[in-house]
C-alpha positions, 0 to 999 in steps of 0.5 A: 351620502345623501339617503332620499325620503322612503329609502328604507335599507339605504339608510339601515345600510349607512347606519350599519356602516357608519356605526361599524366603523365608529366601531373600528377597533385602531389597525394592530387592536382587536376588541377582546373586552367591552364594558359599559355604564348606564343612567340613572333611567337605565340608559348605556351613557358609555362603552368604553373598548379594551383590548386586553386592558388596554383602552381603545375608545370610548363611546360616548351616548346622548339621549333626548328628553322622551328617550330616544338618542340622539348622539355618539361621540366616539374617544 
């Protein structure tokens, strides 16, 4: 989806939609527990989502040198 510069509301909607898709559990599962790991500089490194004891997915966060979020990858 192409968002025109200055279209803040559309940009936030696109980001929200992408994050919803990224965090959606596989069909038939629900997220019942979330675990985090942190970098030495207190930034979120991973977020692991579980249904009971079963790991559903892990999000890995990559940070720029200036402390801003660079990317989020789901595995």
